[in-house]
C-alpha positions as CSV (number, residue, x, y, z in Angstrom):
1,M,89.6,101.2,96.5
2,A,87.6,104.6,96.2
3,D,84.6,102.6,94.7
4,G,84.1,100.7,97.8
5,D,86.3,97.3,96.7
6,R,87.4,95.4,99.4
7,Q,89.5,93.3,97.7
8,A,91.5,96.4,96.5
9,L,91.9,97.8,100.1
10,R,93.3,94.2,100.7
11,A,95.7,94.2,98.2
12,V,96.9,97.6,99.4
13,Y,97.2,96.2,103.1
14,E,99.3,93.1,102.1
15,R,101.9,95.1,99.7
16,T,102.1,98.2,102.5
17,A,101.4,97.3,105.8
18,A,105.0,96.3,106.6
19,K,106.4,99.4,105.6
20,L,103.5,101.8,107.4
21,F,104.2,99.7,110.9
22,G,107.7,100.3,110.7
23,V,106.9,104.1,110.1
24,C,104.5,104.1,113.2
25,L,106.4,102.2,115.2
26,R,109.5,104.0,114.5
27,I,107.9,107.1,115.9
28,L,106.0,105.8,118.7
29,D,108.4,102.8,120.3
30,N,105.6,101.3,121.6
31,R,104.2,98.0,119.5
32,E,100.9,98.2,120.4
33,E,100.3,102.2,120.1
34,A,101.9,101.3,116.5
35,E,99.6,98.7,115.8
36,D,96.6,100.7,116.6
37,V,97.5,103.4,114.9
38,L,98.3,101.2,111.6
39,Q,94.6,100.3,112.0
40,D,93.5,103.6,111.9
41,V,96.1,104.6,109.0
42,Y,93.8,101.9,107.0
43,L,90.6,103.1,107.9
44,T,91.5,106.7,106.9
45,V,92.5,105.6,103.7
46,W,89.5,103.5,102.8
47,N,87.4,106.7,103.8
48,R,90.0,109.1,101.9
49,A,90.7,106.6,99.3
50,D,89.1,108.9,96.8
51,S,91.1,111.9,97.8
52,F,94.4,110.8,96.5
53,D,96.1,112.5,93.9
54,P,98.9,110.6,91.9
55,A,99.6,113.9,90.1
56,R,101.1,115.1,93.8
57,A,102.5,111.5,95.2
58,S,103.0,108.1,94.9
59,P,100.5,106.1,96.5
60,I,103.6,104.8,99.1
61,T,104.5,108.5,99.9
62,W,101.0,109.4,100.3
63,L,100.2,106.1,102.5
64,A,103.6,106.7,104.6
65,T,102.5,110.8,105.0
66,I,99.3,109.6,106.7
67,A,101.0,106.6,108.6
68,R,103.3,109.5,110.2
69,N,100.9,112.3,110.7
70,R,98.6,109.9,112.6
71,A,101.3,108.3,114.6
72,I,102.7,112.0,115.8
73,D,99.5,112.7,116.7
74,R,99.1,109.9,118.8
75,R,102.3,110.5,120.2
76,R,101.4,114.0,121.0
77,Q,97.7,112.8,122.2
78,I,100.2,109.8,124.8
79,G,102.3,112.5,125.5
80,P,105.4,112.1,127.7
81,R,103.8,108.8,130.0
82,I,105.3,106.3,127.6
83,F,108.1,108.1,125.4
84,D,111.2,109.2,126.4
85,R,112.0,111.2,123.5
86,P,111.1,114.4,122.2
87,V,108.3,114.7,119.5
88,D,110.9,116.7,117.1
89,E,112.5,113.6,116.6
90,A,109.8,112.2,114.3
91,V,110.8,115.5,112.2
92,D,113.8,113.0,111.6
93,V,112.0,110.4,109.6
94,A,113.8,109.5,106.1
95,D,111.8,111.1,103.2
96,E,113.4,108.9,100.8
97,T,110.9,110.2,98.2
98,P,112.8,110.1,94.6
99,D,112.9,112.9,92.7
100,A,111.5,113.8,89.3
101,L,114.9,112.9,87.6
102,A,114.7,109.4,89.4
103,L,110.7,108.7,88.9
104,L,111.4,109.2,85.3
105,H,114.4,106.2,85.5
106,R,111.9,104.1,87.9
107,S,109.1,104.4,85.5
108,D,111.4,103.2,82.8
109,D,112.8,100.4,84.9
110,A,109.2,99.5,85.8
111,R,108.2,99.3,82.1
112,R,111.0,96.7,81.5
113,L,110.6,95.0,84.2
114,A,106.8,94.6,83.2
115,E,107.5,93.5,80.2
116,C,110.3,91.0,81.4
117,L,107.8,89.5,83.9
118,D,105.0,89.1,81.2
119,G,107.6,87.0,79.2
120,L,107.9,84.7,81.9
121,D,104.9,81.9,82.4
122,G,102.1,82.7,84.6
123,R,103.2,80.1,87.3
124,T,106.7,81.5,87.6
125,R,105.6,84.9,86.9
126,V,102.9,84.5,90.0
127,M,105.4,83.0,92.4
128,I,107.9,85.9,91.8
129,V,105.6,88.8,92.1
130,T,104.3,87.0,95.2
131,A,107.5,86.6,96.9
132,F,109.2,90.1,96.4
133,Y,106.1,92.3,96.2
134,G,103.7,89.9,98.5
135,G,106.4,88.9,100.7
136,D,105.9,85.3,100.7
137,T,108.1,82.8,102.2
138,Y,110.0,80.2,99.6
139,N,108.1,77.5,102.0
140,E,104.8,79.2,102.2
141,L,104.4,79.6,98.1
142,A,105.7,75.8,98.1
143,E,102.7,74.9,100.3
144,T,99.9,76.8,98.5
145,A,101.2,75.7,95.2
146,G,101.2,72.5,96.4
147,V,105.2,71.0,95.6
148,P,108.0,70.5,97.3
149,L,110.4,73.3,98.6
150,G,113.0,72.5,96.4
151,T,110.8,72.7,93.5
152,M,109.5,75.6,94.5
153,K,112.9,77.4,94.8
154,S,114.2,76.0,91.5
155,L,111.0,77.8,89.8
156,I,112.0,81.0,90.8
157,R,115.5,80.8,90.8
158,R,115.3,80.2,87.1
159,G,112.5,82.7,86.8
160,L,115.0,85.2,88.0
161,M,117.8,83.8,86.2
162,R,115.1,84.6,82.7
163,L,114.2,88.0,84.4
164,K,117.9,89.0,84.7
165,E,118.9,88.3,81.3
166,C,115.7,90.1,79.3
167,L,116.8,92.9,81.9
168,S,119.9,93.2,80.5
169,S,119.5,92.5,77.2
């Protein structure tokens, strides 16, 4: 994205928009305002992608921080005319950033998961990743792949069983 790759921005948006919208909505408590702030967040991310430092934070932490700060700024800008809660409540937005030990365990788990996913056939791997990381429903996946819904459910179920077996060994 730092190189101006629009597809990279699209991929980041598709993977993170729901969570970041939730952060904005929780702080602003107004859907339209949260949507406006979310757009501003991705504009900021697009313009400042080169300032991301993976040594300081994970990508989602960096994005959530930008979303939180933009939402607080908007809340202050709008003032009390829409909101009935004090801005200090925004401080209570949970910071679920894992500690160093948890990151170490997660990186090992992520490596194992990636290895197990690589062991699946390409079609199954793509469908599982699209369903669980992309958020597509079984119905959307079936339509995209041009297969019946039951076939898609079976394909993903068998793939998940193979993943479980691989991860438990």
